[in-house]
N, C-alpha and C positions, 0 to 999 in steps of 0.2 A: 366524172373526172374530166377535167379540161386538159390538164398538162401534168406530166410527172417526169422527173429525172432522178438521179441517184442522190440529189441533195435538196430537192424542192418539189412542191406540188401546188396546183390550183384546183379547187374543188367547189362546185356549186351545191348548196343545200336549199331545197325548196320547202316552204311552209305554207299550209293552206289557211293563212290568216294575214292580217295586215300588220306589218312591222313599221313603226314610225321612224326609227333611227337605229343604226348599228353601233352607236356609241357605247351602249351598255352591254354589248356582246363581246365575247373573247374566246380564244383557244387556250385551253389549260393543259399543261404537261407536268406531271408530278406535283399536282395541287398548286401550281403557280401559273400565272399568265405567261404563255409562250411569246416572248418578245420578238421572235423571228417571224411571227404570223401577223397578218393584217386581215381585217374583216371589213367588207364593203357591201353595202346594200345596192344591188345592181338592178333590181326590178321589184315593183310593188304595186298592188292595187287592193281593192277591198277584200278579195278572196284569196290572193296569192302573193307571197313575197319570196324573192330569191336572194340569198346571201352568198358572196364569193369569198372563200377563204384562200389566202395565198401564204404559204409557209416557205421561207428560204433559209439557206445556210443550215440545213439539217446535216450534222456531221456524224460519221461512223455508223450510218444506218443503211447504206446501199444494200439492196436485196433483202431488207428486213422490214418487219411490220413496225410502223410508227403509230402507236395508239395515242389518242388525245380525247379530251372532253370539250365539246363546244356548247356554249350556253351563256347565261347571264353572269356578268361580273359580280352581281349582288345576290347570288343564290337563285333558286328557281322562282320564276314569276308566273303569272297566269298565261302569258303568251308563249314563252319559250322554256321548255324544260331542258336541263343539262342532259346531254346525250353523248355516249362514247362512240367514236369512229376509229376505224383502222385503215390506214393507207400503206400498202407495200411499195416502198421506193424502188425505182429501177435498179437492177443489179449492175455492178461495175462490169464492163465488157472485158472478156478474157484477152482480147487482142491488145488491150492497153497495158497488160502486165509486162514487167521486165522479163528477160529470158529466165528459164528454169536453171537452177544450180544443180549439177549432177556430180556426185562423188562416188567413185568406185572403191570397193574394198580391195585389200592387197591381193586376194586370190582371183580377182576379176569374176566373181560369181554373183555379186549383188551390187546394185546401184542405189544410193540414197538420193531421192529426188526432193528438192526444196522448191516450192512455188512461192516466190516473194510476194508478200502482201495479200495472201489468199483470203485472209479474214476481211479484207475490204471489198471483196466481190459480192459475197452473200454469206449467210450462215454456213459454217464449214460442213454441216450435215448434208448440204446440197451439192458438195463437191466430191468428185471421185477421180481416180487415176486409172488409166489403162496403160499397161506396160508395152503393148504392141497393138498394131491396128486390128489384128484378129483376136485380141485378148478379150474374153468375155467376163473376166473377173473384175468386179468393181472394188478397187482398193480405196479405202477411206484415207483421208488426210488427217494427221494429228492436229492438235491445237496449235502446234508450232509450224504447221503448213508443210510437213514432210510425209513421205511414204517410201517404201522400198520395193524395188523390182528385181527379180532374178535375171541375170544376164550371162552371156557366154562370150568368150573372146572371139575376135574376128566376125562380129555380127553387127547388123544395123537394126536400130530400134526406132519405132515411131511412138514416142511416149506422149500421151494425151491427158490433159486435165479437162474434165467435163463438168459443167454446171448442169445439174439435173433440172427438169421442169420445176419452176418455183411458183407455189400458190400466190396469186395476186389478189389482195383485198382492195376494193375500190370504195371504201368508206363504211360499208356495213360489215357485220361480223361473219357473214358466210362468204366462202371463197367463190368469186365470180368466174375466174379463169386463171391462166398461168402465164408466166413468162416462159418462152420456149427454151429448149436446151441450147447451150453455148459450148463450144469446144475450141481448144487450142492445142496444136501438136508441135513437138520438138523432135527433130530427127537427130539421132546420135549414132556414131560408129565406134565400136569398141574393138580395139586391136592393139596389142603390145602395150597395154596400160594407158592408152591415150584415148580421150573422147573426141 
């Protein structure tokens, strides 16, 4: 892996053979050539060739696995067999999210927390909510990016959204490492029905 962001990656693939040209090679996504990807032969000799894959403008996949097939445009040939690769794109940083939306119920006993665009960070299963800094309960977020916290009037809360460690694939199908935990906290004061 040379470079990776939430919308692109650059990746070297080494082959223990001579590749004459990259013109017949391509990246395939959903059985079609991925037009946002380029293939460049960067090094070759009789015993080894290195191909650079660059894929840009990958949308709606931050913090997710982007699986693709790399190989020949014309089916398997004797030099290169089509092979599946998985790259986990960089998750969207929590610090870049807009502010949380917090709505109290009429009795001031619970707060509905909405995390705007949470689905753009990573898969929702890797996101949890803590209702207070000393809260050990991991509250999951719904598909609509909401969760609920119990609250009391005249109290201050440090509500945190946490992205758990995220498995990071670097081209092959086993997990090599993880993206570390990320966290963002919003402080709210509840008193007389005002946040």
